[in-house]
TORMINU-833355 format. One record per residue: x, y, z of N, C-alpha, C in turn; residue number from 1. Coordinates in pm, whole numbers. Layout:
REM residues N
     n_X     n_Y     n_Z    ca_X    ca_Y    ca_Z     c_X     c_Y     c_Z  resi
       X       Y       Z       X       Y       Z       X       Y       Z   NUM
...
This chain:
REM residues 316
     n_X     n_Y     n_Z    ca_X    ca_Y    ca_Z     c_X     c_Y     c_Z  resi
   -3137     301    -639   -3045     323    -749   -2912     255    -704     1
   -2830     177    -810   -2742     110    -777   -2616     198    -788     2
   -2501     192    -680   -2383     279    -714   -2259     164    -690     3
   -2192     169    -779   -2061      85    -763   -1987     128    -620     4
   -1975      -2    -540   -1908      41    -411   -1769      24    -403     5
   -1733     -51    -523   -1594     -51    -551   -1521     -85    -437     6
   -1498    -190    -483   -1429    -264    -345   -1265    -179    -370     7
    1322     345     121    1265     467     149    1327     495     268     8
    1168     541     289    1227     583     408    1123     536     524     9
    1181     467     592    1121     438     729    1077     518     830    10
     946     596     803     929     708     908     896     621    1051    11
     858     489    1031     822     428    1159     937     434    1247    12
    1067     410    1207    1181     425    1296    1195     546    1366    13
    1161     670    1290    1156     806    1325    1066     848    1435    14
     948     784    1424     851     799    1522     847     690    1634    15
     926     625    1638     983     496    1744     835     421    1722    16
     836     386    1609     734     272    1567     578     306    1616    17
     574     450    1612     460     543    1632     409     517    1781    18
     507     502    1869     486     494    2017     503     638    2062    19
     415     662    2201     433     818    2242     568     837    2277    20
     586     996    2239     709    1068    2283     656    1184    2332    21
     737    1254    2428     697    1377    2502     671    1486    2406    22
     592    1556    2454     548    1680    2357     683    1763    2332    23
     764    1783    2444     892    1836    2425     970    1772    2325    24
     974    1659    2335    1065    1562    2247    1025    1578    2105    25
     880    1585    2088     818    1598    1967     872    1737    1885    26
     858    1828    1959     879    1970    1921    1022    1961    1885    27
    1108    1903    1972    1249    1931    1935    1296    1834    1799    28
    1215    1733    1793    1264    1628    1678    1195    1716    1551    29
    1084    1758    1559    1004    1821    1419    1110    1975    1393    30
    1189    2005    1477    1246    2113    1438    1374    2075    1380    31
    1411    1968    1424    1557    1926    1358    1526    1812    1237    32
    1449    1739    1236    1420    1636    1116    1328    1695    1026    33
    1385    1718     872    1298    1764     759    1200    1677     737    34
    1218    1552     773    1079    1446     750     991    1458     834    35
    1036    1434     962     917    1490    1077     847    1621    1042    36
     936    1730    1011     869    1843    1010     781    1856     893    37
     791    1767     799     705    1732     661     605    1618     684    38
     556    1595     816     479    1465     830     380    1483     747    39
     303    1597     709     187    1584     633     210    1540     502    40
     302    1534     431     347    1496     325     354    1337     337    41
     420    1276     437     440    1137     441     302    1060     523    42
     245    1131     587     117    1093     645       0    1187     628    43
     -36    1208     505    -128    1324     475    -280    1311     547    44
    -309    1205     600    -439    1222     715    -404    1202     846    45
    -293    1240     866    -251    1230    1040    -201    1363    1052    46
    -221    1380    1206    -149    1484    1257     -63    1459    1420    47
      -1    1556    1453      95    1505    1587     -18    1588    1690    48
     -52    1504    1775    -124    1551    1890     -54    1504    2015    49
      -2    1628    2096      46    1596    2221     178    1509    2224    50
     252    1504    2084     372    1449    2086     321    1321    2032    51
     216    1262    1970     206    1143    1935     127    1152    1811    52
     153    1059    1681      79    1074    1576     -41    1016    1587    53
    -136    1104    1519    -294    1041    1548    -309    1049    1382    54
    -401     932    1345    -454     955    1209    -614     918    1207    55
    -683     965    1101    -833     954    1101    -879     937     977    56
    -994     895     977   -1080     931     853   -1116    1040     799    57
   -1099    1054     675   -1089    1187     622   -1234    1244     629    58
   -1253    1340     681   -1403    1406     691   -1488    1411     539    59
   -1601    1379     538   -1659    1349     442   -1815    1410     415    60
   -1879    1439     281   -1999    1473     307   -2099    1353     351    61
   -2203    1368     386   -2309    1286     450   -2343    1213     312    62
   -2346    1068     361   -2379     961     222   -2257     921     113    63
   -2138     990     179   -2022     951      86   -1992     806      95    64
   -1897     758     -23   -1873     618      -1   -1716     597      39    65
   -1699     580     168   -1576     613     232   -1492     470     206    66
   -1364     522     131   -1279     419      89   -1133     448     167    67
   -1068     321     191    -973     305     300    -826     270     164    68
    -740     340     173    -615     285      98    -521     235     202    69
    -487      86     236    -402      66     332    -277      12     255    70
    -154      58     313     -47       8     258      87      56     321    71
     209      62     260     337      78     293     344     210     235    72
     497     234     206     547     375     146     487     390      -2    73
     474     276     -53     414     297    -236     269     354    -211    74
     192     327    -100      70     410     -71      63     521     -17    75
     148     548      96     169     658     185     234     786      68    76
     318     763     -14     392     870     -41     466     851    -177    77
     502     722    -195     584     686    -340     703     775    -327    78
     748     834    -446     848     922    -469     788    1054    -533    79
     681    1123    -472     609    1211    -513     640    1365    -477    80
     618    1436    -546     660    1573    -514     572    1631    -433    81
     450    1608    -405     347    1670    -318     239    1556    -265    82
     162    1588    -172      55    1480    -141     -53    1462    -223    83
     -83    1566    -324    -169    1579    -438    -142    1483    -526    84
      15    1440    -567      36    1351    -615      47    1187    -606    85
      22    1165    -463       8    1047    -404     -67     962    -447    86
     -94     827    -479    -200     754    -545    -335     769    -490    87
    -327     759    -363    -484     787    -303    -535     925    -346    88
    -452    1010    -344    -520    1147    -375    -526    1142    -525    89
    -460    1098    -604    -499    1071    -745    -630     988    -779    90
    -645     888    -675    -787     792    -701    -898     884    -677    91
    -881     980    -545    -986    1052    -519   -1034    1158    -613    92
    -941    1225    -718    -955    1287    -817   -1030    1184    -949    93
   -1014    1075    -942   -1086    1002   -1044   -1220     978   -1009    94
   -1233     945    -877   -1364     925    -856   -1439    1043    -844    95
   -1374    1175    -837   -1467    1308    -836   -1497    1344    -993    96
   -1384    1302   -1081   -1436    1305   -1229   -1530    1217   -1289    97
   -1534    1107   -1237   -1659    1007   -1279   -1762     999   -1220    98
   -1770    1053   -1079   -1899    1018   -1011   -1943    1124    -959    99
   -1863    1277    -947   -1924    1369    -881   -1864    1398    -758   100
   -1807    1517    -714   -1745    1571    -618   -1805    1517    -468   101
   -1778    1458    -398   -1832    1436    -273   -1917    1295    -276   102
   -1891    1237    -371   -1978    1102    -386   -1874     975    -301   103
   -1753     999    -337   -1657     920    -243   -1546     984    -181   104
   -1494     929     -69   -1409     986     -10   -1309     918      43   105
   -1159     938       6   -1070     856      -2    -952     876     126   106
    -928     793     203    -848     823     309    -696     727     275   107
    -588     826     304    -470     727     280    -417     703     407   108
    -410     558     411    -371     491     525    -243     414     522   109
    -172     455     438     -16     411     434      46     459     539   110
     158     373     558     259     404     647     390     346     597   111
     489     430     583     636     381     527     684     285     610   112
     771     188     530     846      73     591     772     -34     661   113
     646     -33     682     568    -132     746     565    -266     656   114
     531    -379     749     546    -513     695     405    -542     739   115
     344    -657     656     230    -726     696     244    -828     794   116
     364    -870     802     396    -955     909     403    -891    1046   117
     365    -941    1144     324    -913    1275     465    -903    1352   118
     555    -953    1298     714    -959    1378     815    -912    1296   119
     792    -825    1184     890    -733    1115     935    -642    1231   120
    1044    -560    1155    1105    -416    1218    1002    -323    1243   121
     890    -335    1148     798    -230    1188     651    -261    1128   122
     585    -366    1190     447    -407    1139     347    -303    1121   123
     296    -314    1044     142    -238     999      71    -222    1120   124
      53    -322    1207     -50    -362    1311      -5    -270    1432   125
     123    -209    1433     158    -105    1527     149      31    1480   126
      91      70    1362     101     177    1318     -30     280    1350   127
      -3     391    1340    -130     491    1367    -253     477    1254   128
    -171     427    1135    -268     442    1029    -361     317    1050   129
    -300     199    1120    -390      85    1142    -505     134    1256   130
    -462     200    1328    -557     227    1460    -668     311    1377   131
    -630     397    1298    -736     478    1245    -810     390    1155   132
    -776     292    1094    -869     186     998    -920     119    1109   133
    -883      71    1189    -986      -1    1297   -1085     105    1387   134
   -1054     214    1390   -1161     294    1450   -1269     356    1368   135
   -1243     325    1230   -1358     361    1150   -1454     252    1084   136
   -1544     303     998   -1624     204     921   -1609     235     782   137
   -1625     137     686   -1562     152     558   -1678     106     469   138
   -1677     164     332   -1752      92     258   -1646       7     136   139
   -1531      69     157   -1430      -8      50   -1300      19     105   140
   -1206    -101     103   -1105     -97     138   -1004    -154      44   141
    -866    -109       5    -788    -156     -87    -635    -178       3   142
    -587    -313     -32    -468    -330      48    -345    -357     -38   143
    -244    -308     -13    -106    -334     -74      -2    -342       1   144
       6    -459      94     116    -468     173     198    -595     120   145
     331    -612     150     383    -718     108     575    -665      75   146
     573    -558      18     699    -532     -33     801    -528      54   147
     780    -482     174     854    -465     271     868    -625     351   148
     776    -698     336     801    -832     402     907    -900     312   149
     939    -860     167    1038    -940      94    1160    -900     147   150
    1195    -827     220    1341    -778     256    1395    -908     357   151
    1540    -942     313    1583   -1066     381    1732   -1019     394   152
    1816   -1115     469    1966   -1082     492    2026   -1110     373   153
    2002   -1200     287    2062   -1228     171    2048   -1103      68   154
    1960   -1011     104    1928    -902       5    1988    -760      67   155
    2049    -789     185    2101    -671     268    1988    -590     345   156
    1909    -685     377    1798    -623     490    1769    -687     606   157
    1695    -694     694    1647    -746     805    1587    -862     737   158
    1573    -979     823    1521   -1100     763    1351   -1105     789   159
    1265   -1053     702    1143   -1034     721    1070   -1167     665   160
    1111   -1217     543    1041   -1296     497    1058   -1444     546   161
     914   -1499     568     896   -1630     610     915   -1726     511   162
    1048   -1831     535    1092   -1915     471    1003   -2037     453   163
    1010   -2153     389     950   -2255     372     814   -2264     331   164
     703   -2216     403     567   -2255     361     513   -2158     274   165
     580   -2039     236     547   -1927     149     606   -1939      14   166
     735   -1982      16     817   -1964    -124     751   -2078    -227   167
     674   -2183    -186     621   -2280    -277     488   -2313    -239   168
     444   -2207    -178     279   -2221    -137     175   -2281    -261   169
      99   -2383    -223      14   -2399    -298    -135   -2379    -228   170
    -250   -2386    -308    -406   -2377    -222    -405   -2445    -132   171
    -338   -2579    -112    -358   -2685     -16    -248   -2646     107   172
    -144   -2600      69     -59   -2565     201     -74   -2398     245   173
    -154   -2304     189    -117   -2206     234    -150   -2174     370   174
    -211   -2265     457    -206   -2263     588     -69   -2249     652   175
      31   -2310     592     166   -2300     625     245   -2178     593   176
     185   -2099     561     255   -1966     490     215   -1861     600   177
     320   -1810     670     269   -1683     784     215   -1565     714   178
     275   -1532     552     215   -1417     498      74   -1419     467   179
      37   -1545     442    -110   -1610     426    -205   -1569     554   180
    -127   -1615     625    -208   -1618     806    -233   -1465     854   181
     -98   -1401     833    -121   -1263     877    -212   -1174     768   182
    -243   -1214     648    -319   -1152     563    -458   -1172     605   183
    -486   -1311     638    -629   -1355     680    -664   -1287     782   184
    -591   -1266     880    -610   -1204    1000    -654   -1043     962   185
    -574    -992     918    -618    -846     875    -734    -835     783   186
    -776    -920     683    -885    -890     615    -998    -946     709   187
    -987   -1053     780   -1098   -1082     894   -1146    -939     957   188
   -1033    -866    1010   -1057    -756    1104   -1125    -632     986   189
   -1090    -646     877   -1131    -540     803   -1289    -568     753   190
   -1315    -703     755   -1448    -745     731   -1563    -703     832   191
   -1497    -677     931   -1593    -619    1039   -1632    -484    1035   192
   -1571    -408     944   -1587    -268     939   -1662    -175     852   193
   -1755    -269     808   -1853    -207     733   -1938     -83     759   194
   -1978     -18     681   -2053     103     714   -2215      31     761   195
   -2258     -55     669   -2373    -116     700   -2362    -245     814   196
   -2440    -238     930   -2403    -376    1001   -2427    -516     946   197
   -2330    -598     965   -2333    -716     904   -2295    -753     769   198
   -2278    -603     709   -2215    -616     570   -2079    -572     536   199
   -1983    -687     490   -1831    -631     495   -1812    -522     388   200
   -1729    -448     402   -1674    -356     300   -1623    -423     163   201
   -1653    -380      48   -1573    -432     -59   -1425    -445     -46   202
   -1374    -512     -73   -1226    -543     -25   -1138    -591    -156   203
   -1036    -529    -150    -924    -588    -295    -820    -573    -226   204
    -747    -680    -249    -572    -681    -220    -495    -674    -347   205
    -371    -607    -342    -314    -599    -445    -157    -675    -466   206
    -145    -714    -595      -1    -779    -630     110    -614    -624   207
     193    -613    -546     284    -505    -539     339    -503    -651   208
     403    -393    -713     480    -345    -829     603    -429    -844   209
     661    -432    -956     791    -525    -965     915    -458    -883   210
    1019    -515    -856    1129    -485    -822    1253    -482    -896   211
    1286    -374    -975    1394    -370   -1091    1554    -428   -1051   212
    1576    -402    -926    1694    -406    -874    1709    -505    -761   213
    1800    -600    -786    1791    -704    -670    1882    -632    -543   214
    1816    -654    -426    1887    -589    -317    1849    -421    -284   215
    1772    -375    -359    1766    -223    -356    1635    -233    -220   216
    1660    -135    -155    1588    -143      -9    1618    -254      81   217
    1719    -357      59    1741    -486     126    1622    -589      90   218
    1581    -560     -30    1437    -643     -90    1507    -774    -180   219
    1413    -879    -182    1473    -987    -244    1356    -982    -379   220
    1427    -967    -508    1378    -939    -625    1283   -1090    -664   221
    1332   -1219    -631    1267   -1307    -666    1120   -1315    -587   222
    1140   -1277    -454    1019   -1281    -361     905   -1192    -429   223
     939   -1057    -484     837    -958    -527     785   -1000    -665   224
     891   -1049    -739     837   -1075    -906     817   -1186    -934   225
     843   -1281    -865     814   -1429    -859     697   -1492    -792   226
     736   -1479    -664     634   -1535    -545     496   -1455    -524   227
     520   -1333    -520     386   -1241    -513     280   -1258    -619   228
     335   -1265    -725     219   -1278    -842     152   -1426    -837   229
     198   -1520    -771     148   -1642    -749      67   -1661    -608   230
     118   -1590    -503      93   -1597    -364     -28   -1510    -330   231
     -21   -1386    -401    -132   -1290    -342    -264   -1360    -431   232
    -275   -1399    -520    -404   -1417    -599    -461   -1559    -515   233
    -389   -1634    -472    -416   -1755    -370    -490   -1701    -251   234
    -420   -1601    -195    -484   -1520     -39    -624   -1460     -82   235
    -620   -1399    -230    -735   -1316    -247    -844   -1425    -275   236
    -808   -1542    -325    -936   -1625    -358    -977   -1702    -214   237
    -871   -1727    -146    -898   -1817     -23    -982   -1724      61   238
    -958   -1597      86   -1043   -1497     167   -1167   -1436      92   239
   -1187   -1478     -10   -1302   -1421    -132   -1327   -1287    -115   240
   -1182   -1225    -134   -1186   -1070    -176   -1130   -1038    -316   241
   -1155    -935    -348   -1115    -895    -499    -948    -898    -522   242
    -902    -901    -623    -745    -885    -662    -728    -798    -754   243
    -624    -702    -760    -591    -607    -832    -448    -633    -857   244
    -436    -638    -977    -289    -693   -1064    -191    -546   -1073   245
    -150    -505    -943     -70    -393    -973      69    -417   -1034   246
     121    -544   -1006     228    -588   -1067     223    -591   -1225   247
     149    -616   -1294     146    -631   -1457     111    -490   -1463   248
      18    -427   -1409     -36    -299   -1445      66    -174   -1430   249
     158    -202   -1355     287    -111   -1323     417    -154   -1417   250
     399    -253   -1542     511    -287   -1591     569    -424   -1578   251
     522    -510   -1455     563    -608   -1412     561    -724   -1547   252
     658    -820   -1540     664    -923   -1660     666   -1043   -1578   253
     561   -1153   -1626     566   -1284   -1554     706   -1360   -1525   254
     728   -1438   -1453     826   -1518   -1415     800   -1640   -1520   255
     940   -1684   -1580    1092   -1626   -1554    1120   -1525   -1637   256
    1033   -1457   -1734    1082   -1396   -1841    1111   -1263   -1767   257
    1071   -1240   -1662    1102   -1099   -1570    1283   -1076   -1592   258
    1333   -1198   -1580    1467   -1221   -1527    1546   -1129   -1655   259
    1491   -1150   -1788    1581   -1118   -1901    1489    -962   -1975   260
    1377    -962   -1965    1293    -852   -1984    1283    -749   -1911   261
    1308    -734   -1769    1274    -619   -1695    1437    -553   -1729   262
    1436    -402   -1710    1583    -365   -1727    1619    -372   -1559   263
    1772    -386   -1578    1830    -407   -1427    1819    -249   -1345   264
    1778    -165   -1425    1751     -32   -1356    1696      39   -1409   265
    1606     116   -1403    1552     215   -1485    1634     359   -1483   266
    1638     426   -1584    1747     556   -1606    1680     651   -1702   267
    1694     779   -1683    1617     869   -1773    1628     821   -1906   268
    1529     860   -1977    1507     824   -2102    1529     707   -2172   269
    1485     602   -2053    1518     459   -2054    1398     419   -2220   270
    1438     297   -2285    1384     275   -2384    1251     180   -2356   271
    1262     129   -2215    1167      53   -2172    1036     163   -2110   272
     923     157   -2194     838     248   -2161     798     241   -2029   273
     758     146   -1932     723     164   -1791     836     228   -1707   274
     946     250   -1736    1026     310   -1649     989     457   -1650   275
     924     508   -1728     850     664   -1717     804     686   -1590   276
     723     562   -1545     647     576   -1422     734     568   -1279   277
     856     531   -1321     961     516   -1179    1074     608   -1198   278
    1107     674   -1321    1214     745   -1333    1190     871   -1437   279
    1206     981   -1394    1207    1082   -1487    1273    1208   -1411   280
    1255    1327   -1471    1331    1428   -1408    1264    1447   -1288   281
    1149    1430   -1249    1085    1447   -1096    1148    1366    -984   282
    1161    1238   -1053    1213    1141    -926    1270    1035   -1017   283
    1362     991    -964    1453     868   -1040    1535     794    -903   284
    1473     715    -855    1560     640    -727    1570     505    -748   285
    1653     467    -652    1696     303    -690    1600     216    -656   286
    1604     114    -772    1519     -19    -720    1385      -1    -805   287
    1317      97    -821    1208     128    -901    1086      26    -842   288
    1062      47    -711     923     -14    -663     842     116    -609   289
     911     227    -607     812     334    -553     790     445    -697   290
     658     448    -730     632     532    -834     654     697    -820   291
     689     752    -915     692     887    -911     555     956    -934   292
     561    1110    -959     430    1140    -993     355    1108   -1078   293
     426    1079   -1208     358    1002   -1320     310     865   -1299   294
     393     800   -1223     356     659   -1169     263     661   -1098   295
     235     755    -992     113     724    -879     -13     761    -970   296
       4     852   -1063    -162     871   -1135    -154     743   -1218   297
     -54     681   -1294     -80     551   -1341    -127     455   -1267   298
     -74     432   -1142    -118     361   -1031    -252     367    -966   299
    -277     486    -982    -440     526    -938    -545     457   -1044   300
    -499     492   -1170    -572     430   -1257    -595     290   -1273   301
    -482     226   -1245    -471      72   -1239    -575      23   -1130   302
    -571     105   -1006    -637      53    -883    -782      92    -920   303
    -811     217    -962    -946     243   -1011   -1008     136   -1087   304
    -942     111   -1199   -1011      10   -1284   -1048    -106   -1236   305
    -941    -166   -1136    -957    -299   -1062   -1087    -276    -980   306
   -1125    -187    -926   -1202    -150    -825   -1353    -131    -911   307
   -1343     -87   -1008   -1466     -14   -1092   -1523    -167   -1169   308
   -1430    -254   -1181   -1465    -379   -1273   -1516    -462   -1165   309
   -1524    -432   -1056   -1557    -516    -947   -1731    -553    -971   310
   -1790    -665    -963   -1913    -668    -978   -2032    -636    -847   311
   -1921    -619    -750   -1993    -599    -599   -2053    -465    -620   312
   -2177    -447    -577   -2282    -322    -568   -2341    -314    -458   313
   -2389    -192    -409   -2456    -186    -305   -2589    -115    -333   314
   -2701    -140    -253   -2819     -71    -270   -2841      77    -217   315
   -2873     188    -267   -2905     318    -206   -3058     325    -180   316
């Protein structure tokens, strides 16, 4: 039988980039900081053991297809009211509804504030979720990283974006872009994590959602809305992995039209329909790159459609 294999807030700083802290220090921090005390919301598949954040693949029935969702705060939490509203949790519900409970098992490996770059303020490579990714075997992995890489000094953030080779990259010059080389390094590692020896997981990478407001969270709107929709597909093609266009799926508009067609900021009762995925009574935050409860449900549908439309299958 064939089954489809389917291919803010920077908490990294709060946990000292996930370095070890003393058990006493951890207890003190958790008693004083509401975000740390609610770590199960921000790191739903992690726990604190002896003062250190530890993450792991979600327990699953024998034979379940194991899915990893890799990313930053958009994956980890968005602007949701509970961990059941986060997009990986909503993705799990879609798998359950369409394929039966226990057929797929989704693990949330998002970490707030992280970059794909290995030299940013909080690289994904140094996170507890990265360690969990590397410690387990997977049938499917989806990756959405880059939003925090788009932070730069001119937009009020740290200088994360690699200038030069990435801004005008072509298929011939990709090797000069460190965003591409870092992505390739991560994808090469993931390709060795398949549940079947010698067989890579089904892998999809995602174009991140649009940024409505220049400078929100110190991010450069042009990098997110113009460069990523061109660059990420080239990265996917060069690495022979799947591509999911979250940018368009979540309301993004192609360049240069986004400069005039996107609202400068989503507000309650906006006349632009996609604003509902970022701004309603439940949550309406600046910048609108983080979906609310409704938006994360829609994001899960976009990701699910991208994964299930893959021609990749595995034999059971």
